Z-matrix of the N, CA and C atoms (Angstrom, degrees):
N
C 1 1.396
C 2 1.552 1 105.40
N 3 1.360 2 116.26 1 142.81
C 4 1.438 3 129.34 2 -177.57
C 5 1.483 4 113.31 3 -108.85
N 6 1.367 5 114.87 4 140.87
C 7 1.519 6 122.71 5 179.64
C 8 1.492 7 111.08 6 -90.59
N 9 1.356 8 122.69 7 -21.51
C 10 1.361 9 117.99 8 -166.69
C 11 1.682 10 105.38 9 -148.17
N 12 1.354 11 113.63 10 90.99
C 13 1.477 12 123.25 11 -172.97
C 14 1.531 13 112.96 12 -98.31
N 15 1.265 14 117.26 13 134.44
C 16 1.438 15 122.96 14 178.35
C 17 1.593 16 101.98 15 -108.89
N 18 1.272 17 113.96 16 126.34
C 19 1.582 18 117.27 17 -179.49
C 20 1.546 19 102.61 18 -124.70
N 21 1.374 20 116.39 19 93.82
C 22 1.471 21 117.51 20 174.15
C 23 1.526 22 107.38 21 -77.29
N 24 1.272 23 112.24 22 143.93
C 25 1.580 24 119.81 23 -174.94
C 26 1.595 25 102.77 24 -132.15
N 27 1.339 26 110.10 25 122.59
C 28 1.505 27 116.18 26 167.91
C 29 1.557 28 107.69 27 -78.96
N 30 1.257 29 118.27 28 97.24
C 31 1.508 30 121.46 29 -167.59
C 32 1.611 31 106.20 30 -73.99
N 33 1.274 32 111.81 31 132.69
C 34 1.403 33 126.08 32 173.59
C 35 1.598 34 107.43 33 -137.65
N 36 1.237 35 118.33 34 130.35
C 37 1.515 36 120.70 35 174.96
C 38 1.606 37 105.42 36 -54.26
N 39 1.265 38 111.69 37 135.75
C 40 1.581 39 117.97 38 177.92
C 41 1.433 40 111.73 39 81.89
N 42 1.320 41 122.84 40 -4.31
C 43 1.460 42 123.94 41 -174.94
C 44 1.557 43 103.66 42 -88.63
N 45 1.263 44 116.99 43 122.82
C 46 1.507 45 123.29 44 177.02
C 47 1.492 46 111.35 45 -102.80
N 48 1.222 47 126.37 46 104.94
C 49 1.446 48 125.92 47 -174.54
C 50 1.556 49 114.08 48 -80.57
N 51 1.386 50 112.13 49 52.88
C 52 1.440 51 118.85 50 176.57
C 53 1.427 52 119.88 51 -53.23
N 54 1.453 53 115.25 52 -46.46
C 55 1.348 54 118.92 53 178.72
C 56 1.532 55 118.58 54 -60.93
N 57 1.334 56 109.87 55 -44.40
C 58 1.510 57 119.75 56 176.74
C 59 1.407 58 110.59 57 -66.27
N 60 1.401 59 121.95 58 -35.93
C 61 1.454 60 125.39 59 179.36
C 62 1.576 61 110.87 60 -66.45
N 63 1.295 62 115.81 61 -44.94
C 64 1.449 63 125.50 62 -176.45
C 65 1.552 64 105.66 63 -63.96
N 66 1.372 65 115.52 64 -45.81
C 67 1.412 66 115.00 65 -177.74
C 68 1.529 67 117.39 66 -65.90
N 69 1.328 68 109.52 67 -43.02
C 70 1.522 69 116.48 68 179.04
C 71 1.553 70 111.16 69 -61.31
N 72 1.300 71 114.59 70 -41.08
C 73 1.417 72 121.67 71 -177.21
C 74 1.688 73 110.03 72 -66.15
N 75 1.392 74 111.43 73 -41.27
C 76 1.441 75 115.46 74 177.00
C 77 1.543 76 112.58 75 -69.18
N 78 1.288 77 120.54 76 -27.28
C 79 1.430 78 126.00 77 -174.83
C 80 1.568 79 112.61 78 -93.66
N 81 1.226 80 117.33 79 -11.75
C 82 1.415 81 124.32 80 -178.24
C 83 1.530 82 112.79 81 -80.67
N 84 1.339 83 114.78 82 117.74
C 85 1.563 84 118.80 83 173.68
C 86 1.509 85 110.27 84 -62.91
N 87 1.369 86 114.19 85 152.92
C 88 1.544 87 116.29 86 165.88
C 89 1.379 88 112.77 87 -48.16
N 90 1.337 89 115.90 88 135.76
C 91 1.460 90 122.53 89 -179.64
C 92 1.559 91 113.97 90 74.37
N 93 1.365 92 119.15 91 0.03
C 94 1.397 93 124.81 92 179.22
C 95 1.569 94 111.27 93 -74.11
N 96 1.291 95 110.53 94 164.29
C 97 1.528 96 116.99 95 -172.45
C 98 1.617 97 106.85 96 -120.24
N 99 1.311 98 113.93 97 147.47
C 100 1.445 99 116.48 98 -178.82
C 101 1.533 100 105.81 99 -130.57
N 102 1.350 101 119.01 100 127.60
C 103 1.460 102 117.07 101 -176.76
C 104 1.571 103 100.82 102 -113.57
N 105 1.420 104 110.44 103 127.85
C 106 1.482 105 116.99 104 177.38
C 107 1.447 106 104.20 105 -94.67
N 108 1.374 107 120.44 106 128.98
C 109 1.374 108 127.18 107 -175.32
C 110 1.538 109 113.04 108 -127.42
N 111 1.371 110 113.21 109 135.45
C 112 1.444 111 117.12 110 171.83
C 113 1.540 112 103.86 111 -127.14
N 114 1.305 113 116.84 112 127.86
C 115 1.383 114 121.52 113 178.15
C 116 1.525 115 108.28 114 -107.78
N 117 1.446 116 117.11 115 118.00
C 118 1.371 117 125.18 116 179.53
C 119 1.563 118 110.05 117 -86.44
N 120 1.376 119 112.84 118 100.91
C 121 1.420 120 119.53 119 176.66
C 122 1.463 121 114.79 120 -67.90
N 123 1.334 122 114.59 121 175.74
C 124 1.460 123 118.18 122 179.35
C 125 1.542 124 114.30 123 -61.79
N 126 1.293 125 116.94 124 145.90
C 127 1.496 126 120.24 125 -177.68
C 128 1.559 127 102.16 126 -98.86
N 129 1.317 128 112.81 127 133.58
C 130 1.495 129 117.82 128 176.95
C 131 1.549 130 110.84 129 -61.45
N 132 1.322 131 118.88 130 139.32
C 133 1.457 132 123.12 131 -177.00
C 134 1.489 133 115.42 132 -45.16
N 135 1.319 134 113.09 133 -40.40
C 136 1.494 135 119.31 134 -177.72
C 137 1.569 136 111.70 135 -64.03
N 138 1.223 137 123.56 136 -18.37
C 139 1.470 138 129.61 137 -177.39
C 140 1.516 139 111.60 138 -105.28
N 141 1.318 140 120.29 139 3.03
C 142 1.451 141 116.20 140 -176.15
C 143 1.535 142 115.97 141 -79.67
N 144 1.368 143 115.07 142 -2.50
C 145 1.479 144 118.17 143 179.41
C 146 1.467 145 111.21 144 -99.48
N 147 1.392 146 121.46 145 13.32
C 148 1.441 147 118.51 146 -176.32
C 149 1.549 148 106.25 147 -71.33
N 150 1.375 149 112.33 148 171.06
C 151 1.459 150 120.49 149 -169.34
C 152 1.495 151 107.81 150 -78.16
N 153 1.317 152 127.07 151 -28.14
C 154 1.455 153 126.37 152 -171.23
C 155 1.596 154 102.77 153 -93.63
N 156 1.412 155 112.61 154 126.17
C 157 1.486 156 114.82 155 178.28
C 158 1.450 157 108.06 156 -75.31
N 159 1.373 158 115.35 157 168.09
C 160 1.503 159 120.18 158 178.49
C 161 1.593 160 109.84 159 -67.50
N 162 1.300 161 115.45 160 -37.65
C 163 1.397 162 117.28 161 -179.23
C 164 1.553 163 112.89 162 -63.97
N 165 1.298 164 112.15 163 -42.46
C 166 1.483 165 116.77 164 172.82
C 167 1.405 166 119.68 165 -66.93
N 168 1.306 167 116.82 166 -33.37
C 169 1.477 168 123.24 167 168.61
C 170 1.558 169 110.66 168 -59.93
N 171 1.325 170 116.15 169 -51.53
C 172 1.425 171 121.94 170 -178.57
C 173 1.489 172 108.79 171 -58.57
N 174 1.316 173 122.64 172 -38.59
C 175 1.487 174 124.70 173 177.59
C 176 1.624 175 111.14 174 -63.81
N 177 1.295 176 111.24 175 -43.57
C 178 1.529 177 119.49 176 177.03
C 179 1.481 178 111.46 177 -55.56
N 180 1.405 179 114.10 178 -49.23
C 181 1.436 180 122.37 179 -177.77
C 182 1.533 181 109.98 180 -68.02
N 183 1.263 182 116.59 181 -41.66
C 184 1.544 183 120.02 182 -174.54
C 185 1.587 184 103.69 183 -67.16
N 186 1.367 185 116.63 184 -42.36
C 187 1.550 186 116.93 185 -177.91
C 188 1.505 187 107.20 186 -59.85
N 189 1.405 188 118.52 187 -47.34
C 190 1.457 189 118.79 188 -176.34
C 191 1.589 190 112.51 189 -67.36
N 192 1.285 191 117.57 190 -34.39
C 193 1.438 192 120.02 191 173.87
C 194 1.543 193 115.53 192 -70.18
N 195 1.323 194 116.86 193 -29.02
C 196 1.465 195 121.32 194 174.30
C 197 1.513 196 111.83 195 -68.76
N 198 1.349 197 117.42 196 -34.37
C 199 1.480 198 117.64 197 171.98
C 200 1.461 199 113.57 198 -67.01
N 201 1.371 200 115.36 199 -34.53
C 202 1.515 201 116.24 200 175.43
C 203 1.526 202 110.44 201 -71.72
N 204 1.399 203 119.76 202 -32.87
C 205 1.453 204 120.88 203 -179.45
C 206 1.501 205 108.43 204 -62.76
N 207 1.269 206 119.02 205 -29.66
C 208 1.480 207 123.21 206 -173.13
C 209 1.611 208 105.48 207 -59.63
N 210 1.211 209 119.82 208 -17.38
C 211 1.594 210 120.72 209 -172.02
C 212 1.557 211 100.27 210 -83.41
N 213 1.322 212 122.80 211 -10.49
C 214 1.483 213 119.96 212 -175.89
C 215 1.532 214 108.56 213 -105.64
N 216 1.261 215 116.70 214 153.23
C 217 1.573 216 121.90 215 177.56
C 218 1.705 217 107.59 216 -65.86
N 219 1.340 218 114.26 217 -46.91
C 220 1.365 219 123.79 218 -177.15
C 221 1.425 220 114.07 219 -129.15
N 222 1.326 221 124.53 220 102.26
C 223 1.415 222 121.58 221 -172.15
C 224 1.583 223 107.23 222 -143.86
N 225 1.302 224 114.33 223 155.51
C 226 1.476 225 121.79 224 176.18
C 227 1.478 226 106.59 225 -135.23
N 228 1.287 227 119.84 226 152.74
C 229 1.347 228 130.85 227 176.21
C 230 1.561 229 120.23 228 -119.84
N 231 1.291 230 113.90 229 120.11
C 232 1.516 231 117.28 230 -179.45
C 233 1.511 232 108.89 231 -121.46
N 234 1.351 233 118.55 232 136.34
C 235 1.311 234 127.78 233 171.12
C 236 1.471 235 109.58 234 -124.29
N 237 1.311 236 123.38 235 107.44
C 238 1.425 237 121.97 236 -177.39
C 239 1.559 238 111.58 237 -135.64
N 240 1.376 239 111.17 238 165.58
C 241 1.471 240 114.95 239 -172.04
C 242 1.578 241 104.34 240 -101.50
N 243 1.293 242 112.95 241 143.36
C 244 1.507 243 118.23 242 175.83
C 245 1.516 244 114.22 243 160.14
N 246 1.348 245 116.75 244 -169.68
C 247 1.362 246 119.62 245 -175.79
C 248 1.636 247 98.61 246 -95.03
N 249 1.407 248 113.93 247 124.42
C 250 1.436 249 121.03 248 -168.35
C 251 1.564 250 113.33 249 -49.91
N 252 1.263 251 121.11 250 -61.85
C 253 1.447 252 120.66 251 -171.56
C 254 1.557 253 111.20 252 -62.84
N 255 1.300 254 117.56 253 -40.77
C 256 1.451 255 123.83 254 177.36
C 257 1.467 256 111.33 255 -59.76
N 258 1.331 257 119.15 256 -44.27
C 259 1.393 258 129.34 257 -176.59
C 260 1.518 259 108.03 258 -64.48
N 261 1.400 260 118.27 259 -47.82
C 262 1.337 261 125.27 260 -177.05
C 263 1.568 262 108.85 261 -65.31
N 264 1.278 263 117.15 262 -44.09
C 265 1.502 264 118.30 263 178.18
C 266 1.550 265 112.83 264 -64.29
N 267 1.287 266 112.21 265 -42.14
C 268 1.518 267 119.42 266 -178.77
C 269 1.653 268 108.29 267 -59.62
N 270 1.312 269 113.58 268 -49.59
C 271 1.378 270 118.89 269 -172.79
C 272 1.606 271 111.68 270 -68.17
N 273 1.356 272 110.73 271 -34.83
C 274 1.502 273 120.89 272 175.21
C 275 1.543 274 109.72 273 -57.94
N 276 1.320 275 112.58 274 -47.35
C 277 1.439 276 117.43 275 -174.72
C 278 1.544 277 113.29 276 -73.62
N 279 1.391 278 113.46 277 -45.25
C 280 1.378 279 119.16 278 -175.19
C 281 1.630 280 112.29 279 -69.72
N 282 1.307 281 117.86 280 -27.97
C 283 1.465 282 120.70 281 -174.06
C 284 1.572 283 111.47 282 -104.91
N 285 1.275 284 117.53 283 10.65
C 286 1.449 285 117.99 284 175.73
C 287 1.481 286 113.13 285 68.39
N 288 1.269 287 120.86 286 27.30
C 289 1.474 288 125.26 287 -177.60
C 290 1.569 289 108.31 288 -63.71
N 291 1.337 290 116.91 289 133.47
C 292 1.478 291 118.28 290 -176.46
C 293 1.593 292 106.66 291 -110.38
N 294 1.289 293 115.76 292 -1.78
C 295 1.478 294 117.48 293 177.90
C 296 1.517 295 110.40 294 -159.62
N 297 1.375 296 114.99 295 134.07
C 298 1.423 297 123.30 296 171.31
C 299 1.477 298 111.55 297 -114.13
N 300 1.409 299 111.61 298 123.13
C 301 1.486 300 115.63 299 176.43
C 302 1.617 301 107.92 300 -104.70
N 303 1.362 302 112.85 301 120.85
C 304 1.441 303 115.46 302 -170.15
C 305 1.482 304 107.59 303 -137.32
N 306 1.353 305 114.92 304 136.59
C 307 1.443 306 118.63 305 169.86
C 308 1.433 307 110.35 306 -106.86
N 309 1.423 308 117.81 307 110.10
C 310 1.406 309 122.97 308 -179.48
C 311 1.450 310 114.97 309 -60.58
N 312 1.345 311 120.53 310 140.62
C 313 1.441 312 125.86 311 -177.17
C 314 1.430 313 108.13 312 -117.50
N 315 1.305 314 120.61 313 120.80
C 316 1.485 315 123.10 314 177.34
C 317 1.469 316 109.26 315 -146.19
N 318 1.319 317 122.79 316 139.33
C 319 1.480 318 125.82 317 -177.43
C 320 1.556 319 108.83 318 -94.33
N 321 1.290 320 118.02 319 -17.54
C 322 1.551 321 115.19 320 -178.96
C 323 1.509 322 108.08 321 -106.77
N 324 1.309 323 116.85 322 -163.59
C 325 1.482 324 119.72 323 -169.70
C 326 1.470 325 109.45 324 -84.95
N 327 1.333 326 122.33 325 3.94
C 328 1.460 327 119.59 326 -176.91
C 329 1.547 328 111.76 327 -70.20
N 330 1.350 329 113.27 328 165.70
C 331 1.404 330 112.75 329 -178.20
C 332 1.421 331 123.17 330 -70.58
N 333 1.427 332 114.83 331 -36.64
C 334 1.460 333 117.42 332 168.49
C 335 1.458 334 106.81 333 -164.28
N 336 1.269 335 115.14 334 164.90
C 337 1.523 336 123.19 335 -168.94
C 338 1.459 337 114.49 336 -78.98
N 339 1.266 338 120.04 337 178.72
C 340 1.520 339 124.07 338 -175.24
C 341 1.523 340 111.54 339 -68.60
N 342 1.199 341 120.58 340 -30.43
C 343 1.515 342 122.77 341 -178.68
C 344 1.536 343 106.60 342 -70.24
N 345 1.327 344 120.95 343 -50.02
C 346 1.484 345 124.77 344 178.09
C 347 1.535 346 108.68 345 -63.25
N 348 1.317 347 119.91 346 -37.06
C 349 1.498 348 119.70 347 -177.79
C 350 1.504 349 107.67 348 -67.78
N 351 1.269 350 119.16 349 -42.22
C 352 1.557 351 123.06 350 176.04
C 353 1.458 352 110.80 351 -55.96
N 354 1.363 353 114.25 352 -54.60
C 355 1.515 354 120.34 353 -172.13
C 356 1.513 355 105.82 354 -60.43
N 357 1.344 356 119.32 355 -50.44
C 358 1.463 357 120.54 356 -176.89
C 359 1.504 358 110.09 357 -55.27
N 360 1.328 359 115.89 358 -43.97
C 361 1.421 360 121.01 359 -169.25
C 362 1.555 361 114.04 360 -77.16
N 363 1.405 362 118.20 361 -24.48
C 364 1.458 363 123.83 362 -176.17
C 365 1.445 364 114.23 363 -122.21
N 366 1.300 365 127.17 364 1.01
C 367 1.449 366 130.27 365 -171.59
C 368 1.574 367 102.94 366 -65.89
N 369 1.422 368 112.69 367 141.38
C 370 1.517 369 118.61 368 173.31
C 371 1.557 370 112.23 369 -86.06
N 372 1.361 371 117.33 370 13.81
C 373 1.393 372 120.92 371 -175.18
C 374 1.561 373 113.14 372 -151.80
N 375 1.228 374 118.12 373 -174.92
C 376 1.496 375 120.13 374 176.13
C 377 1.496 376 110.94 375 -66.56
N 378 1.289 377 119.30 376 145.84
C 379 1.461 378 123.37 377 175.47
C 380 1.497 379 110.01 378 -129.17
N 381 1.321 380 119.17 379 118.11
C 382 1.465 381 124.26 380 179.49
C 383 1.646 382 103.74 381 -98.90
N 384 1.237 383 117.15 382 117.14
C 385 1.495 384 119.90 383 170.37
C 386 1.501 385 109.26 384 -94.92
N 387 1.284 386 119.04 385 130.10
C 388 1.424 387 122.28 386 -174.55
C 389 1.519 388 107.64 387 -123.39
N 390 1.284 389 121.50 388 145.63
C 391 1.412 390 125.05 389 178.09
C 392 1.546 391 113.78 390 -116.65
């Protein structure tokens, strides 16, 4: 059982992270804490003129993740900008995370994507990949 779990989520409207949620709940020790994290990566230049601002989008994501966090006894929500793998690794190290619960996302037949590969390779703690 783990006391400090980081659960990075690649937010997509309509995505329900049931697998990640079940795994984090099962792995969390009594009195443990879970941090739900979404990292907003860089937006391609051709998409910067869309009607929703980055700050408004961050607020929408944060609101949705807060509703998900209500399912846990002790949870925190973070929505930050940065490069996903680097940000996940930095937060895990700086916050004393002892487990990362991550659902790899990949659109082709590969085992997992580049973010999950970097996290698995460089994490300072246990990483549980869930599908």
